[in-house]
N, C-alpha and C positions, 0 to 999 in steps of 0.2 A: 504646384497643382498637379494632381494625378488624374488619369483618364481611363475609362473602360468602355468597351462595347459589349453589351449583352445580346447575344444572337449573332451567329456567324454564317448566315445564309447569304444570298446575293447582296442584300443591302449592307449587312454587317461587314462583309468583305470589302465592299466599295468604300465604306467609311474608313476601314482599316487602311486602305490604300491612300486615302486622303491624308491620314496621319503619317504614313510611311513616306509619302512624297516630300514632306517637310521635316522628316527625321524626328518627329515627336513620338515619344514612347506611349503606347496604349496597350492595355490589357484586353484580351478578348476571351469570352466565356460563353458556354452554353450549359444546358443541364447534363451534357455528356462529359465523359472523362477528357481532360485536355489533350491527352495523348492521341485521341481520335482525330483531332484537327490540328495537331502540332505541325505537320508537314505543310498543310495549307497556309498556316500562319507564317511559317518560315519562308514560303515561296513569295509572300508579299514583301517581307523585309525583316531585318533584325530588330526593329523597334516595335514589332507586333508580338506581344508576349501572351501565349496561351496560359490561362489560369483556371482553377476551379471557380465555380460561381461564388462560393463563400469568400474567396480571396479577392475576386475581381470587384465585388460590390463595396470593397473598402476604399475604392477610388473616390475622389472629390466630385468629379463630373462623370455621369454615367449615361451613355447613349442606350436607350431601350429600343433595340432593333429586332424585336420578336413579333410573332403574330399577336394581334390585339388580345386574342383569347388567352394568351399565355402570360399576360402582364401580372396577374395576381399570383401566379406561381413564383415569378421572380421576386415579387414584393415580400414573399415569405422568407427570403434569404436573410433578412435582417429584422430584428424586432422593432426597430425604429430607424427613420431615415433623416433625422435631424442633421443639419450641416452639409447635406449633399444636394447636388443639383441633378435632376433627371431631365434628359433631353428625350422627349417622347417622339420617336420616329415611327410609331405604329400607325396603322390605318384600319379603321373599324368598318371597312366596306362590307356590306351584307349583314351587319349586326343590326337587328331591329331597334328602332328608336326606344321602344318600351324597355328593352334590356339596358339602355343607358339612362333610364329615368328621365328622358327628355333633356338631358344635359349633353354638351359637347363631349366627345369621347375623351379628350384630354383631361377634362375635369374628373371623369371616372378614374382615369389613371392616377391623377393627383391624389384622389381619396385613398387609393390602394397604397401609395407611397407616402403615407402620413408623415408630416414633418419636413419633407423635402421641398425644395423650390423646383417648380416644374416649368419647362419651356417646351412648347410644341415647335418642332423644327426638323429640317433635313428630310422630311417625309414626302415632299411633293415631287421629287425627282425619281424617275425609274432607275433601277440599279445600273443599267447600261450607260446612263448619262452621268450618274454620280461617280461611276468608275473612271470617268475621264478627268484629265487635268482641268481644273476650273478656270484656267487662263484661256480665254477664247477671243481671238481676233483683236487683241489689245485691250479687252475688257475682262471682267470677272463674272463667272456664273453666279446668279443670285440664289440665295437661300432665304426662305421666309421664316420668321420667328414670331411666335405669339406667346405671351405670358401675362399672368396677373401680377407678376413680380418684376418690376422694372429693372431692379439691380441684377436679377438673374438673367433677364433678356440682354442686358448690356454685357454681362460676362460671356454669355454664349455668342453674342455678336463679335466680341473681341476674338474669341476662339475661332469663329468662322473666318474672320479676316486672316488670322494666323495660318489657317488651312488653305488660304488663297481664294475664298469665296467672298461675295459681296452680300452682307446681311441686310435684309429689309424687314424692319419691325412692323408688325400688323396690328399691334395693340393687344388687348386682352383676349382671353380664350373664347369668350362669348361674343366678341366683336369681330375684329378682323381675323381672329383665329378660325372662325367658321369657314373661311375661304380655303383653308388647307385641311379640312376634316371631312371625311365621308359621312353621309347621312343615309342610313339604310342602304338602298341600292343605287345611290347617286353620289358623285364625287363633288367635293368643294371646287369652286370655280378656278382656283389657282393650282390645283393638283395636276401634275404632268406638264405644266407650263415651264419650258426651259428658256429662261430669260437671262440676258447678259447685261451687266451694268458697266457703262463707260464713265470713268472719272473725268 
């Protein structure tokens, strides 16, 4: 299984650190030339590999950590997304509901990445929290996952555990998934909640 993070801002870097902590190789890409962020990637660790967008999207599992408004630009990097899993880390805060056609933002993203399995996740934690080791006081930091594809949610749940997090599945995108999606100028009820699960 191969992994990529598209977007290398504060959230993208925090996600890359999560992979680096566990020694799991992950590609990172933006719309810029990889040389422009190669030193930042190297500073995180040797398993964080800067790549061109066209190469990074060849990964099996892709974390979409760009501004919501940029997701369609990323979707154009491939003609089809069959066989891939997209983890939607975007937040559509401030995007009018009418621009989303009355749908949860993750469904809009899913339409752009036609053919891919989509899981909404890792978007409720601010970068400064995501940046930290998920092992907290003998427990594990929770990450919420929502998907209309149970198998995809299970796969990303397993990855979350491998990264040291405690995955909590919320159900479908239009059900529990609404708890981690922004609506216009308001946030979903679970966004910014930093919870720790004790086994």
